[in-house]
C-alpha positions in Angstrom: 30.7 -76.0 -20.7 32.2 -79.0 -22.2 35.9 -78.1 -22.4 37.1 -80.3 -19.6 39.3 -82.9 -21.2 39.2 -86.6 -20.4 42.9 -86.5 -19.3 42.1 -83.7 -16.8 39.2 -85.7 -15.4 41.4 -88.8 -15.1 43.9 -86.8 -13.0 41.3 -85.2 -10.8 39.6 -88.5 -10.2 42.7 -90.6 -9.7 41.8 -91.7 -6.2 38.3 -92.6 -7.2 39.6 -94.4 -10.2 42.0 -96.4 -8.1 39.3 -97.4 -5.7 36.7 -98.3 -8.3 39.2 -100.1 -10.5 40.1 -102.3 -7.5 36.4 -103.0 -7.0 35.9 -103.7 -10.7 38.7 -106.2 -10.7 36.8 -108.4 -8.4 33.3 -107.7 -9.8 34.0 -107.3 -13.5 36.7 -109.7 -14.4 35.3 -110.3 -17.9 36.0 -107.2 -20.1 35.8 -109.1 -23.3 32.1 -109.6 -23.5 32.2 -113.3 -23.2 29.5 -113.4 -20.6 27.0 -112.2 -23.1 27.9 -114.6 -25.9 26.1 -117.7 -24.4 22.6 -118.3 -23.4 22.9 -116.8 -19.9 20.4 -114.0 -19.3 22.1 -110.5 -19.2 20.9 -107.0 -18.7 22.6 -104.3 -20.7 22.7 -100.7 -19.5 21.9 -98.1 -22.1 22.7 -94.5 -21.5 20.8 -92.1 -23.6 21.1 -88.3 -23.6 18.3 -85.7 -23.4 14.8 -86.3 -22.1 13.5 -89.4 -23.9 13.7 -92.1 -21.3 10.2 -93.5 -22.0 10.8 -93.3 -25.8 14.0 -95.4 -25.5 12.2 -97.9 -23.3 9.4 -98.2 -25.8 11.8 -98.7 -28.7 13.6 -101.4 -26.7 10.6 -103.5 -26.1 10.7 -105.3 -29.4 14.4 -106.0 -29.0 13.7 -107.6 -25.6 10.9 -109.6 -27.2 13.2 -110.8 -30.0 16.0 -111.6 -27.6 14.5 -113.0 -24.4 17.9 -113.5 -22.7 18.7 -109.8 -23.0 17.0 -107.1 -20.9 17.5 -103.4 -21.5 18.0 -101.0 -18.6 17.6 -97.5 -19.9 19.0 -94.4 -18.2 18.7 -91.0 -19.7 21.1 -88.2 -18.8 20.5 -84.5 -19.4 22.8 -83.1 -22.0 24.0 -80.5 -19.6 25.5 -83.1 -17.2 26.2 -85.8 -19.7 29.8 -84.9 -20.5 30.9 -84.9 -16.8 29.1 -88.1 -16.1 30.9 -89.7 -19.1 34.3 -88.5 -17.8 33.5 -90.1 -14.4 32.6 -93.3 -16.1 35.9 -93.4 -18.0 37.9 -92.6 -14.9 36.3 -95.3 -12.9 36.0 -97.8 -15.8 32.4 -98.3 -14.6 29.6 -97.3 -16.8 27.0 -98.5 -19.2 27.2 -101.1 -22.0 25.7 -99.0 -24.8 26.4 -95.3 -24.8 24.8 -92.5 -26.9 27.6 -90.2 -28.0 27.2 -86.8 -29.6 29.1 -86.7 -32.8 31.4 -83.9 -31.7 32.5 -85.9 -28.6 33.6 -89.0 -30.5 37.3 -88.0 -31.0 37.7 -87.1 -27.3 36.3 -90.4 -25.9 37.8 -92.6 -28.7 41.2 -91.1 -28.0 40.8 -91.7 -24.3 40.3 -95.4 -24.9 36.7 -95.4 -23.5 35.0 -96.9 -26.6 35.1 -100.4 -28.0 36.6 -100.8 -31.5 33.6 -101.9 -33.6 35.6 -102.4 -36.8 35.5 -106.2 -36.5 31.7 -106.2 -36.3 31.1 -104.3 -39.5 31.4 -107.5 -41.6 29.4 -109.5 -39.0 26.3 -107.2 -39.0 24.9 -106.0 -42.4 23.2 -103.2 -40.5 26.6 -101.7 -39.9 27.6 -101.3 -43.6 28.9 -97.7 -44.1 27.0 -97.4 -47.3 23.7 -97.7 -45.3 24.3 -94.2 -43.8 25.0 -90.7 -45.0 28.7 -90.4 -45.7 29.2 -87.4 -43.4 27.9 -89.1 -40.3 29.9 -92.2 -41.0 33.1 -90.1 -40.7 32.0 -89.1 -37.1 32.3 -92.7 -36.1 35.9 -93.1 -37.3 39.0 -92.2 -35.4 42.6 -93.1 -36.1 41.6 -95.6 -38.8 39.1 -97.5 -36.6 35.3 -97.4 -36.2 34.1 -96.6 -32.7 30.4 -96.0 -33.2 27.4 -96.6 -35.4 25.4 -93.6 -36.6 22.0 -93.3 -34.9 20.4 -90.1 -35.9 21.5 -87.1 -38.0 20.8 -83.4 -38.4 22.2 -80.6 -40.4 21.6 -76.9 -41.0 19.6 -75.5 -43.9 18.3 -72.1 -45.0 14.9 -71.0 -43.6 13.4 -68.2 -45.6 10.1 -66.2 -46.1 8.9 -66.9 -49.5 6.6 -63.9 -49.6 9.2 -61.4 -48.7 11.9 -62.9 -50.9 9.4 -62.7 -53.8 8.9 -59.0 -53.1 12.6 -58.4 -53.7 12.7 -60.4 -56.9 13.4 -64.0 -55.7 10.9 -66.6 -56.6 13.1 -69.2 -54.9 15.8 -69.3 -52.3 19.2 -67.8 -53.1 21.4 -70.5 -54.6 24.8 -68.9 -54.5 26.8 -66.7 -52.1 26.3 -63.8 -54.5 22.5 -64.3 -54.5 22.5 -64.6 -50.7 24.3 -61.3 -50.3 22.1 -59.6 -52.9 18.9 -60.9 -51.4 20.0 -59.9 -47.9 20.9 -56.4 -49.1 17.5 -55.9 -50.8 15.6 -57.2 -47.8 17.5 -54.9 -45.5 16.6 -52.0 -47.7 13.0 -52.5 -46.7 13.5 -49.9 -44.0 15.0 -49.2 -40.6 15.0 -52.1 -38.2 14.8 -54.7 -41.0 17.6 -57.1 -41.8 18.3 -59.6 -44.5 19.5 -62.7 -42.6 20.4 -63.8 -39.1 24.0 -65.2 -39.1 24.5 -65.9 -35.4 28.1 -64.7 -34.9 28.8 -66.6 -31.7 28.0 -69.9 -33.4 31.3 -71.8 -33.6 30.4 -73.8 -36.7 29.5 -70.7 -38.8 33.0 -70.0 -40.0 33.8 -73.6 -40.6 30.7 -74.1 -42.7 31.3 -71.1 -45.0 35.1 -71.9 -45.2 34.4 -75.4 -46.5 32.0 -73.9 -49.0 35.0 -71.8 -50.2 37.3 -74.8 -50.5 39.1 -74.8 -47.1 40.0 -78.1 -45.6 40.4 -76.4 -42.2 43.3 -78.8 -41.5 45.7 -80.6 -43.9 46.6 -84.3 -43.9 49.1 -83.8 -41.1 46.5 -81.8 -39.0 48.2 -78.6 -39.6 45.6 -75.7 -39.3 44.8 -73.7 -42.4 42.9 -70.8 -40.8 45.2 -68.2 -42.4 45.0 -69.5 -45.9 43.1 -67.6 -48.6 40.1 -70.1 -48.7 39.4 -69.6 -45.0 40.3 -65.9 -44.8 38.1 -65.0 -47.7 35.2 -66.9 -46.2 35.6 -65.0 -42.9 35.6 -61.7 -44.9 32.4 -62.7 -46.7 30.6 -63.6 -43.4 31.9 -60.6 -41.7 30.6 -58.3 -44.4 27.0 -59.1 -43.4 27.6 -57.4 -40.0 29.7 -54.6 -41.4 26.9 -53.8 -43.8 24.2 -54.3 -41.2 22.6 -57.1 -43.2 22.6 -59.3 -40.2 22.1 -58.2 -36.6 24.7 -58.8 -33.8 22.8 -58.3 -30.6 19.1 -57.8 -31.6 17.7 -59.7 -28.6 14.9 -61.6 -30.2 14.7 -65.2 -31.0 14.6 -66.7 -34.5 10.8 -67.3 -34.6 10.0 -63.8 -33.4 12.2 -62.3 -36.1 10.8 -64.6 -38.8 7.1 -64.1 -38.0 4.9 -61.1 -38.8 6.7 -58.4 -40.9 9.8 -60.6 -41.0 12.4 -58.4 -39.3 14.8 -61.2 -40.1 13.3 -63.1 -43.1 16.2 -65.6 -43.5 18.2 -67.6 -41.1 20.3 -70.8 -41.0 19.4 -73.5 -38.6 18.4 -77.1 -38.1 15.2 -79.3 -38.3 14.4 -78.5 -34.7 13.1 -75.1 -35.8 10.3 -76.4 -38.0 8.0 -77.3 -35.2 8.4 -74.0 -33.2 7.7 -72.0 -36.4 4.5 -73.9 -37.1 3.3 -73.6 -33.5 4.4 -70.1 -32.6 4.0 -68.3 -36.0 0.7 -69.6 -37.5 0.3 -66.2 -39.2 3.0 -67.1 -41.8 1.7 -70.5 -42.7 2.3 -71.0 -46.4 4.7 -68.0 -46.5 8.0 -69.7 -45.6 10.1 -72.7 -46.7 13.4 -74.3 -46.3 16.2 -74.7 -48.9 19.6 -76.3 -49.1 22.4 -73.8 -48.4 23.6 -71.5 -51.1 26.9 -72.6 -52.8 30.2 -70.9 -52.3 33.0 -71.2 -54.8 33.3 -74.9 -54.3 30.2 -76.5 -52.7 27.2 -75.9 -50.4 28.3 -78.1 -47.6 26.6 -77.7 -44.2 27.5 -78.8 -40.7 26.4 -82.2 -39.7 25.5 -83.2 -36.2 23.6 -86.0 -34.4 24.4 -89.0 -32.3 26.2 -92.3 -32.6 25.7 -95.4 -30.6 28.9 -96.8 -29.0 29.9 -99.7 -26.7 31.7 -98.8 -23.5 35.1 -100.5 -23.6 34.8 -101.9 -20.1 31.3 -103.4 -20.7 30.9 -107.0 -19.5 28.2 -107.5 -22.1 29.8 -106.4 -25.3 28.2 -108.9 -27.6 24.7 -108.1 -26.3 25.5 -104.4 -26.6 26.6 -104.7 -30.2 23.4 -106.8 -30.9 21.3 -104.0 -29.5 23.0 -101.4 -31.7 22.4 -103.6 -34.7 18.7 -103.6 -33.8 18.6 -99.8 -33.5 20.2 -99.6 -37.0 17.5 -101.5 -38.8 15.5 -99.3 -41.2 12.2 -100.2 -39.6 13.5 -99.4 -36.2 15.0 -96.1 -37.4 11.6 -95.2 -38.9 9.8 -96.0 -35.6 12.3 -93.9 -33.7 11.6 -91.0 -36.0 7.8 -91.4 -35.3 8.4 -91.6 -31.6 11.0 -88.9 -31.1 11.2 -86.7 -34.3 14.9 -87.5 -34.5 16.0 -87.9 -38.1 17.2 -91.2 -39.4 20.9 -91.8 -40.1 20.0 -94.7 -42.4 19.5 -93.3 -45.9 16.9 -95.8 -47.1 14.4 -94.6 -44.5 14.3 -91.3 -46.2 12.4 -93.0 -49.1 9.5 -93.9 -46.9 6.3 -92.2 -47.9 6.1 -90.4 -44.5 9.4 -88.8 -45.3 8.9 -88.0 -49.0 5.6 -86.3 -48.3 7.2 -83.6 -46.2 9.0 -81.0 -48.3 11.0 -79.7 -45.4 12.3 -83.2 -44.6 13.2 -83.6 -48.3 15.3 -80.5 -48.1 17.1 -81.7 -45.0 17.6 -85.2 -46.5 19.2 -83.5 -49.6 21.4 -81.3 -47.4 22.5 -84.4 -45.4 24.2 -85.7 -48.6 26.3 -82.5 -48.5 27.2 -82.1 -44.8 30.3 -82.7 -42.8 30.9 -82.9 -39.1 33.4 -80.7 -37.3 37.0 -81.9 -37.6 37.8 -85.1 -35.7 40.5 -83.7 -33.4 40.6 -83.9 -29.7 41.6 -80.3 -29.4 39.0 -79.0 -31.8 36.5 -77.8 -29.1 39.2 -75.5 -27.7 40.2 -74.4 -31.2 36.6 -73.5 -32.1 36.3 -71.3 -29.0 39.5 -69.5 -30.0 37.9 -69.0 -33.4 34.8 -67.5 -31.8 36.9 -65.0 -29.9 38.9 -64.1 -33.0 35.8 -63.6 -35.0 34.3 -61.3 -32.3 37.3 -59.0 -32.8 36.4 -58.8 -36.5 32.7 -58.2 -36.4 32.7 -56.0 -33.3 36.0 -54.0 -33.7 36.6 -54.4 -37.4 40.0 -56.1 -36.7 42.0 -57.1 -39.7 40.9 -60.6 -40.8 44.3 -61.8 -42.0 45.9 -60.7 -38.7 43.3 -62.4 -36.6 43.5 -65.6 -38.6 47.3 -65.6 -38.5 47.1 -65.4 -34.7 44.4 -68.1 -34.6 46.5 -70.4 -36.7 49.4 -70.1 -34.2 47.1 -70.8 -31.2 45.6 -73.8 -33.0 49.1 -75.2 -33.7 50.0 -75.0 -30.0 46.7 -76.7 -29.0 47.3 -79.6 -31.4 50.8 -80.3 -30.3 
């Protein structure tokens, strides 16, 4: 859905860009943010993603009260149409002042020159200090040696497991290593026909990356040369693929994670994010007290997970850059991050917030907070989205047709090299 590149959009909207650029020249002569540095009242446009328009307006009220010369105009865009709307904004150089940016989109839009370089502001605003945030999400804000965003909220993947069923097969706690994960899944599958050990969603593009990093793969070297056909990556793919070959994980079962997790526990383990906690509590009350979360089992090197979330950025063509940066600094304050958590359930990117009593009292949040210390985003390459889809296609040949892993990864490596050039 999101594989259209910024460059493609720029070409396809050339006429529109020319017209709007001409208009913006007369109406938007100040692209340096100087208009917002004085005492003149300004209105900043904030584009959020998802469905939390009222929540964003509520969180902005205190900022407006603290800064009476700055009004906040919130517009929320559904995730499904957000990417195309952003491409149009880039092409026309007409858009918001503050822009929520999914972490995986940062390289694409930073490379397109759509985002303001925030590096000079890091010393100006103590709220922007990198050490305030989880290390993994800070990396999502950086591209080509510069900082183009400030972390807003974060999420990562952890292991969900049925404590009662794991105990029946000899595990008083979650599997802590790859060997234990495979052993537990094997024993849980042996409960009988139609039972599985774990759900590893094969079409999930981050699955292979996550396990490969746990096995020591860097995915790309320092010169961005792909490493998919190296032993660390190949062995990780073989390990994940073995779960399907041995029928420890389903391929096309046709039930959702909560259905499989509830009741008899057709699938008593799965890897997912914090958004699954609420559905389990609401839709599977029969297993209350019989499930838990845990950090991911360790491979040969680490137990790193995939990191996601959103950053806040400033549109490069904003007339109100100083006010926009000031708003982002407000959103980065620990007390505001905590309030945003209370209003939206989004998890704070600021580490100190995780020491609040409301966070430490929840064992699932503690697990997620610990995993966030060991989580990395997808590689910051503009071609990565296309490469990840190539990986999914290659992996499908492995788990459906038992294709040779080394051969598939050799071919993937060649395709990735072409996409990067």
